[in-house]
N, C-alpha and C positions, 0 to 999 in steps of 0.2 A: 402480753402473753397469749391472748386469744388469737390474734392475727397470724403469728408464726405457726401456732398449732393448727389453725384452719388450713393454711397453705400446705403444711406437711401432710395433714390428713387427706386433703383432696388430691395432693400429688401422689400419695400412695394409692388412692383409688384409681387415678389415671394410669399409673404404671400397671396396676392389677388388671385393668380393663385391656390395656395393650397386650399383656401376656395371655390373658384368659380368652380373648376373642381375636385370634389372628386373622380370621376371614373378614373382619370389619376394617382392617388396616387399608390405607390408600395404596393402590397398585403402582402409582408413579410419584415421582418427586413433585410434579406439577399439581397433582391432586392433593398431596399433603400440604403444599403451599396454599391451595384454595381453602382447605380446612382451617388453616391458621387465619387467613383473612376473614373467613366466615365467622369464626369464633370471636375475633376482635370486633367485627361489625355487630354481632349479637350482643356482646358485652357492652359496647358503646351505646346501644339502644336501650339497655336496661333502665337507666334513670328515667328515660322518657316513658317507658311502659309503666314504671312504678309511679310516676307522677299522675298517670291516668287511673291506675288501680287503687292506690292507697286512699284517695279521698272517698272511694266507694265503700271502704271498710268501716265498721262500727267501733271496734275497740282497739286498744294499743296492742294487745296480744295477737289479734288477727293481722294487724299491719306488720308486725315483726315476722310473723309466720309467713305471710305472703312474700315479703322481701327475701327471707331465707330460702323459701321454696324455689324462687326464681334465681337467686344468686348462686346457690351451691351447684346445681347442674351446669349453669353457664360457666362458672369458674372451673369446674371439672373439665368441661369441653375445651376451654382455653388451654389448660395444662395438657390434656390428652392430645390436642392437635400439635402442640410442641413436641410431645413424646413421639408422635407419629413422624413429624418432620425430621427430628434428630435421628430416629431409627432408620428412616428412609435414606438419609444422607450417609449414615454409617454403612448401610447395606450396599449403597452404590460405591463407596470408597473401598470397602473391604472385599468386594467381589473379585477384584483382580482385573487383569487386562481382558478386554472383550473383542480382541481382533486387532486389525490395523492393516499395515501393508503386508502382502504375502512374502514369505522368505523363500528365496530361490533354493531349489533342492540340489544344485550343483555344489560339489565340494572340491 
């Protein structure tokens, strides 16, 4: 029950950040894809970072706190990067035609 609630909550935060801060959105589809890749790389490196940090902590409460303090922002960034990518794809698809071959004016 905790895992779906966490994903829903962090997903809501990601959508809120997408709506609240439009100037932070990537300007192109390529940049949105780079954000997705960067978020996955950062999320993949999290266990390595935790393996170095957790032995330095003294108590179980601090270990759990360090893990959650690193996990929540990274997971939110993963979800936000996907929201940015999907939003960018929809913007490109719904924009309509952007030109093409010129139409002759003869009738």
